[in-house]
N, C-alpha and C positions, 0 to 999 in steps of 0.2 A: 267188369270188375277183377281187381288183381288177383292171380292166382299162381303167379310164380316168384321164387325168391333166389338170388345167389348167395350162396355163403362162402366167402373165402377164409378158407380156415388155417390158412399158413402164407407168410409172406417170404418162405424160403423155396427156392427152385434151384435146381441142377443145372437148368440152361440159362444162357445169357442172351436172349433173343434181342437183336438191334432195336426193335421196335416195341418192346414190352409196354403194353398199356398201362399196367399197374401203377398207380397213382404214388406209391412210396418211392418209385424212381425220381420223381420230379421234385427238384430243388426247392420249388415254392412250397412245398407240403411242409408246414413247420409242426409236425406231429410225429410221436414216435409209435411205430406200429409194433406190437408183439410178434415175436417170431412164429409162435403158434397160437392159435386161440384155445384156450384150455378146454378139456372135455366139459368140465361143468358148465363153463360159459357157453359152450356149444350146444348144451341141453337146454339152457336157460333161452338162449336164440331160437332153437327149433320150437319149444314149448309156445312162446309169443306169435311166433309165425303160423305155428298149427291154430293156436287160438284165435287167430285173426283170419281164418279160412284159406290160408295158403294151403295148396295141394301138391305144389311141384318145386322141388328142391334141386338146384344144381349145385354140385361140390366142386369147388376150384380153389387155386392158390395164387400165386405160388404154384407149386407142385404139391397137390393133395395128399399123394401117396406118402410123401414124405413124413406125414403127421404121425408120432407115435402111438396115438389112440385112434388111427383110423378104422380099423374094423369094427370097434366098440360104436364109433360115430354111425357108420353105416346101419350097423344094427338097431341102434336108437331111433334113427330116422324111420327105418323099415318098420319097427315096431309101432310108430304112431301112425303107419298107413299111409304114408307121403310118397310120392312119385319121386325116385331118385335119379337123377343125371350126373355123369361125372365127366368132368372136362381134366384131362391130363396129357402130358408129353408121351405117355406111353413107356417110358424107359423101365419103370420098376414093375410093370405088370408081369407077372408069373403064372404057373399052372395053378398054385396055392391060392393067389387072389383071384384068379378067374374063376376057378370053382367057388370061391366063397360069393363071388358076385353073381353067379348065374341067375338066382332067382330074386334077387334082390334089387338090383341096378337095371333099369328100363333102358339106358342108353348110354354108351361110353362114346365120347368124342376125343379124338385124338389131334393134337397139333401137328400137324404136317405140312411144312410151308415150300415143298419142292420135292424135286428129286433127290438123289444122294448127296452129289457135291453141294448142292445150292443148299438144302435143308440143313447140313452138317456147318456151313459157313454161316448161315444166318443164325442158327442156334448155339454157335461157338462149342459144338460138341462133336461127338464122333459116335452118335447114336442112331444113324438112319437104320443100319441092319437090324440092330436089336428090336427097334419100333417095329419094322415090317414083321418080323417074326412073330411078335407079340399081336400085331394086327391079325395075321393068319390065325392063331391059337384063339383069340376072341370069336372070330367068324366060325370057326369051326365048332365052336360051344354054343352056336346059335344066339349070340349076345348082339344086340343091335349096334353096329359100329358106324360112326360118322367121323369125318376128317374136318380140319379147320385150316385154311390156308389165308393167311394175312396177305394182301396184295401190296406190293411194295416194289421199288426200283429194281431190288436184286433177286426177283423171282418171277415178275409178271411175264418176261420173255419165254419162260419154260411151261407155258400152259397147256401145249399140246401133249409134251412127254408125261405131265402130270395127271392130267386127264386119263391118258392112256394107262398109267400106273394104278390109278383108281378102279379102273375097270378091270384090269388084270387080278387086282385083289378081291374082286367083287365086294367093294366097300357100299354101302346101302345108299349113303349121301354124302357129297362132298360141300362143305360151305366155304364160300369165298368173302372174306370180310374186308370192308375198306381199313384203310389206316386211321387210327384214331390220333389226334393231336394231344396225346397225354403221355406221361412217363417218358421212356427213353425216346419214344418217336417226337418228342419234342427237341431232343438234342441232335438227332440226325436226319439228315436230308434224304428222306426215303419215300415221300410222297410223289404220287403220279401227277402228271398235269392232267387238267380235264378232258383232254384230246386222247391221251394215253388210256385213261381209265375208261373213257367211252368205248374204245376200239377194243380193251380187254374185256369189257362185260358183252360187248358185241358177239366176241368168240365164245365166251360163256354161253350165251343166248343160242349160238349156232351148233354149239357142241350138245347143248342140252336136249336137242332134237333127236340125236343119236345115240347119246350115251345111256348104258345100262344103268350106271350109277347117276342118282338123281343130282343134278348141279343146283346149287341155290346161292344167289347172291344176297347177302346179308349186311345190314350196317346203314339203314336210314339214309340212303343217297337219294336226293331229289329225281324221281324219273325223267322231269322235264329238262334235265340236264345231261342225260345219256341218249345216245343216239340207237336207241333200240326200240322195236315195235311191239314186242311182247314183255310186259312186266308182270307177266304170273310168275316167273322164276324169282321175282326179286321180293325178299321177304325183309319187311320194314321192321326198325329197331323196336323193342318192347319196353326200353327203359322209360319206368315211370308211369306208363299206360298200362301194362300187365305184368310188370315185375319190377322187383327193387333189388338193391345190392346190400350186404353187410361185409363191411371191411374186417380184417383181422382183429382189430381193437374194438369192433362194435359199433364202429361209425356207420351210420346209414347213408347211402349216397343213390341217386336215381339208376346209377348202373356200375358195374365195377370199374370204368375209365373216369368217371366223373369226380372233380375234386373237391365238390363243395360238400361240406358235411352238413346233413340237414338236422341230424341230432343224433345221440348214441341210443342203441337197443337197451342197453343195460341201466340206463338212466331214465328212459321214459316208461311210463305205466301203460297197461294193456289198453285202456280206453283210448288215449292219447295216441298210441301206437295205431289202434284201428281207425282213428280219424285221418292219422297221417297217411295210410295205405288207400283210404278213399278220396284225397285230395291231391296226389301228385299229378294225375293226368290233367287237372285243371291248372294246376301251376305251370305245366309244360306249354300247354295251349295257349297260355297268357304271355309267356315269353315272346320276346320281338323275333319275328319271322324275316327272312332274308330278302323278300320281296313283297310288295303290297298285292300282287298278283295271287299270292298264296292263300289269302284271305277268302277268295271265291273259287278256289279250286276244289274240285270234287273229290280229289286224293288227299285233301289236308290232314283228315283225322288218321290216314294211314302213314303218311310222309311226314306231317308236322315240321315242313321245312328243310327237312333233313337231320342229320346228328347234330344235336345240340351244342356238344363239345366243338365239332369242327366249324359249325355254321358262326359260333361266337370267337371265333379265331384261336381256338386252343384253350387248355387249362389256366394258361397264365391270365387270359381275359375274363374268363368266369369268375375267378378268385377275387377279381376286383369287384364284381357286381354285388348288389344287395341281395340277400336270400329273402323272397316274399314267402316262402312256404310256411315260415314260422307264424305268420299272419293268418293263413288259412286253418291252421289248428289251433289257433287262439291261444298261444303262449303267452 
């Protein structure tokens, strides 16, 4: 049963990461995204999600802390007794914000894509030292702090130094995410070869045995294509299976990077929204799998043939396909 939703409250960001997966960066998306989702629309979204028995909300963007009503948004979700997870680049965190978060946000995930020079180059910023200061302040206040590292050609060689940094900072868990063929990643040649990715994941696997920081590979990459014996540290993607995404203009997608709009949360009634939530997994499992062998694999329900976006050749190819999810909810 679906319990999670990602709410993208803003399309504005102070970083310009080379691989940003947000679909509004894709020139094939012929849709205008609002700069910020209004507070009234956010409340409407949260109400509809809560009424559909969604219990976990991830707030992201863009950079969510740039939203002028950010504190009001957190208070509204918190008062709904929903679990709140924040994804941020960490630049705008400060003592006042951290004090406000203490008992309201269960986890803060900070985008940290390498050690100082590499992170600053990838994000086109000079933010590394500011982020590290804020990471230390969050951990001192006993808020669960995790990091996200998007694996690409410009940072994969820095893995040893990066894991050392996470352990030095006492980060609880470090996520390593595959590069999705969406947004700016469609324009830049940043994807690792299968051999490079397999070797990288092998290193993560080895370091996970000795690292104080829990190392987690996420992104729904087929385990059969990775040269690793232990797959317990691989976290499969939950898109459409146990989570769904709401874009800044209300568009509902299977995940934040998926370009195909299912419908809009502001135009669908509660009954049809509930039915949609219950049918997304069936829709995904019915989509074409990369290999015939996948149908008989014991890991199919967890792996689902890998990331839907990547296995179908990126966002451009997905946009050409017919959307069958409407049939499942009887539009």
